[in-house]
GULO-665097 format. One line per field, with one value per residue (C-alpha): residue number from 1; x negated, y, z; residue in three letters. Coordinates in steps of 0.5 Angstrom, whole numbers, plus 500, padded with zeros to 3 digits. Each point is the difference from the previous one (the first is absolute). Layout:
num	[NUM, ...]
c1	[X, ...]
c2	[Y, ...]
c3	[Z, ...]
residuo	[ALA, ...]
This chain:
num	[1, 2, 3, 4, 5, 6, 7, 8, 9, 10, 11, 12, 13, 14, 15, 16, 17, 18, 19, 20, 21, 22, 23, 24, 25, 26, 27, 28, 29, 30, 31, 32, 33, 34, 35, 36, 37, 38, 39, 40, 41, 42, 43, 44, 45, 46, 47, 48, 49, 50, 51, 52, 53, 54, 55, 56, 57, 58, 59, 60, 61, 62, 63, 64, 65, 66, 67, 68, 69, 70, 71, 72, 73, 74, 75, 76, 77, 78, 79, 80, 81, 82, 83, 84, 85, 86, 87, 88, 89, 90, 91, 92, 93, 94, 95, 96, 97, 98, 99, 100, 101, 102, 103, 104, 105, 106, 107, 108, 109, 110, 111, 112, 113, 114, 115, 116, 117, 118, 119, 120, 121, 122, 123, 124, 125, 126, 127, 128, 129, 130, 131, 132, 133, 134, 135, 136, 137, 138, 139, 140, 141, 142, 143, 144, 145, 146, 147, 148, 149, 150, 151, 152, 153, 154, 155, 156, 157, 158, 159, 160, 161, 162, 163, 164, 165, 166, 167, 168, 169, 170, 171, 172, 173, 174, 175, 176, 177, 178, 179, 180, 181, 182, 183, 184, 185, 186, 187, 188, 189, 190, 191, 192, 193, 194, 195, 196, 197, 198, 199, 200, 201, 202, 203, 204, 205, 206, 207, 208, 209, 210, 211, 212, 213, 214, 215, 216, 217, 218, 219, 220, 221, 222, 223, 224, 225, 226, 227, 228, 229, 230, 231, 232, 233, 234, 235, 236, 237, 238, 239, 240, 241, 242, 243, 244, 245, 246, 247, 248, 249, 250, 251, 252, 253, 254, 255, 256, 257, 258, 259, 260, 261, 262, 263, 264, 265, 266, 267, 268, 269, 270, 271, 272, 273, 274, 275, 276, 277, 278, 279, 280]
c1	[304, 505, 506, 506, 504, 507, 506, 503, 507, 495, 498, 507, 503, 496, 501, 508, 500, 496, 503, 507, 498, 496, 507, 503, 495, 499, 507, 501, 494, 498, 493, 503, 506, 503, 500, 505, 505, 496, 504, 499, 492, 499, 504, 495, 494, 502, 501, 494, 497, 504, 496, 493, 501, 501, 495, 495, 503, 498, 494, 496, 503, 497, 493, 498, 502, 495, 496, 499, 500, 494, 497, 499, 498, 494, 498, 502, 499, 497, 503, 498, 492, 499, 498, 507, 503, 506, 505, 498, 501, 508, 500, 495, 504, 505, 496, 497, 507, 503, 493, 500, 508, 499, 494, 506, 505, 495, 499, 507, 500, 494, 500, 506, 502, 501, 503, 506, 502, 499, 504, 506, 499, 498, 506, 506, 502, 502, 494, 504, 497, 504, 495, 495, 501, 501, 494, 501, 500, 494, 496, 501, 497, 494, 498, 500, 492, 499, 502, 497, 493, 502, 500, 495, 495, 501, 501, 507, 503, 507, 502, 497, 503, 507, 500, 497, 506, 504, 497, 500, 508, 502, 495, 503, 506, 499, 496, 504, 507, 503, 500, 499, 495, 499, 494, 496, 500, 500, 494, 496, 502, 497, 494, 499, 506, 505, 506, 506, 497, 494, 502, 506, 494, 498, 506, 500, 502, 493, 494, 495, 505, 502, 492, 500, 501, 499, 499, 505, 497, 495, 500, 492, 500, 502, 496, 493, 502, 502, 508, 503, 506, 503, 503, 506, 507, 505, 505, 494, 501, 503, 499, 500, 496, 502, 502, 505, 505, 506, 504, 502, 492, 500, 504, 498, 500, 496, 494, 499, 499, 496, 493, 501, 502, 496, 500, 501, 496, 502, 493, 503, 507, 497, 503, 495, 499, 503, 497, 495, 501, 498, 504, 506]
c2	[189, 496, 501, 498, 496, 504, 496, 498, 504, 506, 502, 500, 502, 507, 501, 499, 504, 506, 500, 501, 506, 503, 500, 503, 505, 501, 501, 505, 504, 499, 503, 500, 500, 494, 499, 494, 496, 497, 494, 499, 502, 495, 494, 500, 501, 495, 495, 501, 499, 494, 497, 501, 498, 493, 501, 502, 494, 495, 503, 504, 497, 493, 502, 506, 498, 494, 504, 504, 494, 496, 508, 500, 492, 500, 507, 504, 507, 507, 501, 492, 500, 507, 500, 504, 499, 496, 506, 504, 495, 501, 508, 499, 495, 504, 507, 496, 497, 506, 503, 494, 500, 508, 498, 495, 505, 504, 494, 500, 506, 499, 494, 501, 493, 500, 508, 496, 495, 506, 505, 497, 503, 507, 500, 501, 507, 500, 498, 498, 493, 496, 501, 498, 493, 502, 496, 495, 494, 498, 507, 495, 493, 506, 501, 493, 499, 508, 498, 494, 503, 506, 493, 497, 506, 505, 492, 501, 496, 497, 506, 506, 497, 499, 507, 504, 497, 502, 507, 502, 497, 506, 505, 499, 501, 506, 504, 498, 502, 506, 503, 507, 501, 506, 503, 502, 492, 498, 505, 496, 493, 501, 501, 492, 497, 501, 504, 499, 508, 497, 494, 504, 504, 493, 498, 507, 500, 504, 495, 505, 498, 494, 499, 501, 498, 493, 498, 495, 501, 505, 507, 499, 496, 505, 505, 497, 498, 507, 498, 504, 505, 505, 505, 499, 501, 495, 504, 500, 492, 497, 492, 495, 500, 504, 497, 495, 505, 496, 497, 494, 499, 498, 495, 494, 496, 506, 500, 493, 500, 506, 497, 496, 506, 505, 506, 507, 505, 505, 505, 506, 500, 501, 506, 506, 499, 506, 505, 497, 501, 495, 494, 503]
c3	[309, 496, 496, 504, 496, 497, 500, 494, 501, 502, 494, 496, 507, 499, 493, 500, 506, 497, 493, 504, 503, 495, 495, 505, 502, 492, 498, 507, 498, 492, 498, 493, 497, 496, 494, 500, 504, 505, 501, 492, 501, 507, 497, 494, 504, 506, 493, 498, 507, 501, 493, 502, 507, 498, 496, 505, 505, 494, 498, 506, 506, 498, 498, 504, 506, 500, 498, 505, 505, 497, 499, 507, 501, 495, 502, 493, 498, 502, 508, 501, 499, 503, 508, 501, 508, 499, 503, 492, 495, 500, 499, 495, 497, 500, 497, 494, 498, 499, 497, 494, 500, 498, 494, 498, 500, 495, 496, 498, 498, 496, 497, 494, 501, 507, 499, 497, 506, 504, 495, 502, 509, 497, 496, 505, 499, 508, 505, 506, 505, 496, 494, 505, 497, 494, 496, 494, 502, 495, 503, 507, 497, 497, 506, 503, 498, 502, 508, 500, 498, 505, 505, 498, 499, 507, 504, 502, 505, 501, 506, 497, 493, 502, 504, 494, 497, 504, 500, 494, 498, 506, 497, 492, 503, 504, 494, 494, 505, 498, 508, 501, 506, 503, 496, 506, 502, 493, 500, 506, 497, 493, 503, 502, 495, 494, 501, 496, 498, 498, 497, 495, 497, 497, 498, 496, 492, 499, 498, 504, 507, 499, 500, 507, 508, 497, 508, 502, 508, 502, 496, 502, 493, 496, 503, 500, 492, 499, 497, 506, 498, 505, 497, 495, 503, 500, 496, 494, 499, 496, 502, 496, 492, 495, 494, 504, 503, 497, 505, 494, 500, 507, 501, 504, 493, 498, 504, 501, 493, 499, 501, 494, 496, 496, 505, 498, 500, 505, 499, 496, 505, 506, 504, 502, 508, 504, 504, 506, 507, 505, 502, 497]
residuo	[MET, ARG, THR, ARG, ARG, LEU, GLY, PRO, TRP, LEU, GLY, PRO, ALA, LEU, THR, VAL, THR, ALA, ALA, ALA, ALA, LEU, ILE, ALA, LEU, GLU, ARG, ARG, TYR, PRO, LEU, ARG, ARG, SER, VAL, GLU, ARG, ARG, SER, ARG, HIS, ASP, ALA, ARG, ASN, LEU, ALA, VAL, ALA, ALA, LEU, GLY, ALA, VAL, ALA, LEU, GLN, LEU, ALA, GLU, ARG, PRO, CYS, VAL, ALA, PRO, LEU, ALA, ALA, LEU, VAL, GLU, ARG, ARG, ARG, TRP, GLY, VAL, LEU, LYS, GLN, LEU, PRO, LEU, PRO, ALA, TRP, LEU, ASP, ALA, PRO, LEU, ALA, LEU, ILE, LEU, MET, ASP, TYR, THR, LEU, TYR, LEU, TRP, HIS, VAL, LEU, THR, HIS, ARG, VAL, ALA, TRP, LEU, TRP, ARG, PHE, HIS, LEU, VAL, HIS, HIS, VAL, ASP, ARG, ASP, LEU, THR, ALA, SER, THR, ALA, LEU, ARG, PHE, HIS, VAL, GLY, GLU, LEU, LEU, LEU, SER, VAL, PRO, TRP, ARG, ALA, MET, GLN, VAL, ALA, ALA, ILE, GLY, VAL, SER, PRO, GLY, PRO, LEU, ARG, LEU, TRP, GLN, THR, MET, LEU, LEU, LEU, SER, ILE, LEU, PHE, HIS, HIS, SER, ASN, LEU, ARG, LEU, PRO, PRO, GLU, LEU, GLU, ARG, ARG, LEU, ALA, ARG, VAL, ILE, MET, THR, PRO, ARG, LEU, HIS, GLY, ILE, HIS, HIS, SER, ALA, VAL, ARG, ARG, GLU, ARG, ASP, ALA, ASN, TRP, SER, SER, GLY, LEU, THR, LEU, TRP, ASP, ARG, LEU, HIS, GLY, THR, LEU, GLU, LEU, ASP, VAL, PRO, GLN, ASP, ALA, ILE, THR, ILE, GLY, VAL, PRO, SER, TYR, GLN, GLU, ARG, ARG, GLU, LEU, SER, LEU, GLY, ALA, ILE, LEU, ALA, MET, PRO, PHE, GLY, ARG, GLU, ARG, PRO, CYS, SER, ALA, LEU, LEU, PRO, LYS, SER, GLY, ALA, ARG, ARG, SER, LEU, GLY]
């Protein structure tokens, strides 16, 4: 079964619609109290996102999309070498892309020079849908070789690649949002996918909590690797990095320059975790 080609307008249209809906809903049903004025916060994040979007258009699109077409023609990658029915190719490609993105996310925390760029994402003191787009242009450029490796090693064709890119963007907008869902609904969703409460734990200023809930799509990967954390109440979480909590240190210019300066040590400043209860 072939994956239908997504029209060039469909992905952006879905993204804009989802972002607008989440921004409206998270203002009406907030999960956490805001630290900063929302207009200033979102404007800064969208400025960072605009730089990143330009970088991806110039670096990733001319590289990764043609590579996927070449993978399909030359039958490169694991999936192309296995005797699989055609209908299974796209689902397996989506699952393996999601898992290898989990691995990349872990690397951005574990490898010091990658963390310097990823830090820009984590120093945001409010976690909202706009935070989903706040990645330093340097991190996005560094991710291009990893994305190319994912496509070539897995054997991802153009159709599944476009579908995965759209699904990923929708997923990260959702789980970065400050949207309070009914607890029972969130518990059910969390069995399968990353949710706002779960990802809020990952953005905690407490290092042990930050080193959990790495998944961008399926929570399966955190379950398999023992990195799933469910039992941190949202009112016990301080969003951000403890050594970067001053507003003047988090201006647009300061965060763009952040990877190129000395990182402030923060181990002594970590707040204590709050009492535990399931899905706060």
